[in-house]
C-alpha positions as CSV (number, residue, x, y, z in Angstrom):
1,M,0.0,0.0,0.0
2,C,1.4,3.4,-0.9
3,L,1.7,5.8,2.0
4,F,2.6,9.5,1.8
5,I,3.5,12.1,4.3
6,E,3.1,15.8,5.1
7,T,5.5,17.4,7.6
8,I,4.0,20.6,9.1
9,R,5.7,23.2,11.1
10,I,4.0,24.3,14.3
11,D,5.6,27.5,15.6
12,N,4.8,28.4,19.1
13,G,1.3,26.8,18.7
14,K,0.6,28.2,15.2
15,V,0.3,25.8,12.4
16,C,2.2,27.0,9.4
17,N,1.2,26.9,5.6
18,L,-1.7,24.5,6.1
19,S,-3.4,25.5,2.9
20,Y,-0.3,24.5,0.9
21,H,-0.1,21.1,2.7
22,N,-3.8,20.6,2.1
23,R,-3.4,21.2,-1.6
24,R,-0.4,18.9,-2.0
25,L,-2.0,16.1,0.0
26,N,-5.3,16.3,-2.1
27,D,-3.4,16.6,-5.4
28,T,-1.4,13.4,-4.4
29,R,-4.6,11.5,-3.4
30,A,-6.3,12.7,-6.7
31,H,-3.4,11.4,-8.7
32,F,-3.1,7.9,-7.1
33,W,-6.8,7.5,-6.2
34,P,-9.0,9.7,-8.5
35,E,-12.2,8.6,-6.7
36,S,-10.9,9.8,-3.3
37,M,-12.7,12.6,-1.4
38,P,-10.7,15.7,-0.5
39,L,-9.5,15.9,3.0
40,Q,-9.0,18.9,5.4
41,L,-5.9,18.7,7.4
42,S,-7.3,21.2,9.9
43,G,-9.5,18.4,11.2
44,Y,-6.4,16.3,12.1
45,V,-3.5,18.6,12.9
46,H,-3.9,20.7,16.0
47,P,-1.5,23.3,17.5
48,I,0.2,22.2,20.7
49,I,-1.1,25.1,22.7
50,H,0.8,24.3,25.9
51,E,4.2,23.8,24.2
52,A,6.5,26.7,23.2
53,G,9.0,26.3,20.4
54,I,9.1,24.5,17.1
55,F,7.2,21.2,16.6
56,K,6.9,18.9,13.6
57,A,3.5,17.4,12.9
58,R,4.1,14.2,10.8
59,V,0.9,13.2,8.9
60,V,0.9,9.8,7.2
61,Y,-1.9,9.2,4.7
62,G,-3.0,6.9,2.0
63,E,-6.0,5.7,0.0
64,K,-8.3,5.3,3.0
65,G,-7.4,8.8,4.4
66,I,-5.2,9.9,7.4
67,E,-3.4,6.9,8.9
68,D,-1.4,8.7,11.7
69,V,-0.5,12.0,13.1
70,G,2.6,12.5,15.4
71,Y,4.1,15.5,17.0
72,F,7.8,15.8,17.6
73,P,10.1,18.7,18.9
74,Y,12.2,20.1,16.0
75,V,15.7,21.3,15.7
76,V,17.3,22.3,12.4
77,R,20.2,20.1,11.4
78,R,23.0,22.5,10.5
79,V,24.3,22.2,6.9
80,H,27.7,23.8,6.2
81,S,28.6,21.9,2.9
82,L,26.9,20.1,0.1
83,A,28.3,17.4,-2.2
84,L,27.0,17.3,-5.8
85,V,25.6,13.9,-6.5
86,Q,24.4,12.6,-9.9
87,A,21.2,10.7,-10.0
88,D,19.4,10.7,-13.4
89,G,16.9,8.1,-12.6
90,I,15.6,9.3,-9.2
91,D,11.9,10.2,-8.9
92,Y,10.5,11.8,-5.7
93,T,7.6,13.8,-7.3
94,Y,5.3,12.7,-4.4
95,K,6.3,13.0,-0.7
96,S,6.4,9.3,0.2
97,V,7.3,7.5,3.3
98,E,9.7,5.4,1.1
99,R,12.9,7.5,1.2
100,E,15.4,4.6,0.4
101,P,16.6,6.1,-2.9
102,L,17.4,9.5,-1.1
103,N,19.0,7.7,1.8
104,R,21.3,5.8,-0.6
105,L,22.3,9.1,-2.3
106,F,22.8,10.8,1.2
107,A,25.3,8.1,2.0
108,L,27.5,9.3,-0.9
109,R,28.1,12.8,0.8
110,G,31.6,12.0,1.9
111,I,32.9,14.6,4.3
112,C,29.9,17.0,3.4
113,D,26.9,17.5,5.6
114,D,24.4,16.9,2.8
115,I,24.1,16.4,-1.0
116,L,22.8,18.5,-3.8
117,I,21.3,16.1,-6.4
118,V,21.9,16.7,-10.1
119,K,19.3,15.1,-12.4
120,Q,19.7,15.2,-16.2
121,G,22.4,17.9,-15.9
122,L,20.1,20.1,-13.7
123,L,20.3,21.0,-10.0
124,T,17.3,19.8,-8.1
125,D,17.2,19.4,-4.2
126,T,19.2,18.3,-1.2
127,S,18.2,15.1,0.5
128,I,15.8,17.0,2.8
129,A,15.1,20.5,1.3
130,N,14.5,22.7,-1.7
131,I,17.4,25.1,-2.4
132,A,17.8,28.7,-3.7
133,L,20.8,30.6,-5.0
134,S,21.4,34.2,-4.8
135,D,23.3,36.4,-7.2
136,G,23.2,39.3,-4.7
137,T,20.0,40.7,-6.1
138,H,17.6,37.8,-6.9
139,W,16.9,34.4,-5.4
140,Y,16.6,31.5,-7.9
141,T,15.2,28.0,-7.3
142,P,15.6,25.0,-9.6
143,K,12.7,24.9,-12.1
144,H,12.6,21.1,-11.9
145,P,13.0,20.1,-8.2
146,L,12.6,16.5,-7.1
147,L,9.8,17.6,-4.8
148,K,7.7,20.8,-5.1
149,G,7.8,21.8,-1.5
150,T,5.0,23.7,0.3
151,K,7.4,26.4,1.5
152,R,8.7,26.7,-2.1
153,A,5.2,27.2,-3.4
154,A,4.6,30.0,-0.9
155,L,7.8,31.7,-1.7
156,L,7.1,31.6,-5.4
157,E,3.6,33.0,-4.9
158,E,5.0,35.8,-2.8
159,G,7.5,36.7,-5.5
160,I,10.6,36.0,-3.2
161,L,11.8,33.2,-5.5
162,Q,12.1,32.9,-9.2
163,E,12.3,29.5,-11.0
164,R,15.2,28.9,-13.4
165,E,16.9,25.9,-14.9
166,L,20.2,25.8,-12.9
167,K,23.2,23.7,-13.8
168,P,26.3,22.8,-11.8
169,E,28.3,25.0,-14.1
170,D,26.1,28.0,-13.1
171,L,27.1,27.8,-9.4
172,P,30.1,30.3,-9.7
173,S,27.5,33.0,-10.8
174,F,26.0,32.9,-7.3
175,S,27.3,33.7,-3.8
176,T,24.8,32.2,-1.4
177,A,22.7,29.1,-1.1
178,R,19.6,28.7,1.1
179,L,18.0,25.5,2.1
180,F,14.4,25.6,3.0
181,N,11.4,23.3,3.5
182,A,8.2,23.1,5.6
183,M,10.3,22.8,8.7
184,I,13.2,25.1,7.8
185,D,12.1,28.6,7.6
186,W,13.3,31.0,4.8
187,G,16.7,32.4,5.8
188,E,17.2,30.0,8.7
189,L,19.8,27.9,6.9
190,E,22.3,29.2,4.3
191,L,25.8,28.6,3.2
192,P,28.4,30.0,0.8
193,V,28.0,28.5,-2.7
194,Q,31.8,27.8,-2.6
195,N,30.8,25.1,0.0
196,I,29.1,23.2,-2.7
197,I,31.6,20.6,-3.7
198,P,31.8,18.8,-7.1
């Protein structure tokens, strides 16, 4: 049975970007199970009112609906360097519980903290996050990521990010890289582009 996940940031009791998670969850269910009824995550994910700090709500779902919701304290894993890893055959279009292909690539990081996956000659994502590159004026994110993240969707709609086809050979044109996802806020995790290692 196919199972998928949404990881949702709860920031001091506030559920973040829920409409984007709702959209992706229902798009995924409509793709795999066209007869499925839309779900509203607001009926399943609840702020942890009595807890301060950042929590991750992990929602597991499938054909029959929501299977499980768990809440976990969250601390950002620091990333100071990325190893470029080639993986032309990888597909992570849908946020699945099955991450073994990503885990195998992550194991190739060598001395780096994480990887930046190159697919068909284009930059995509790290093992856990979307990426954006700055030329000092604008922020660009890969046009063809492995996973269209919910934070990425929000930043594109807000005009903070622009999509662009980015190749490894373009990296010297940029100064700074930012990693972001539903749990890593925009600007919370960045590194110099020179720390992306071929």
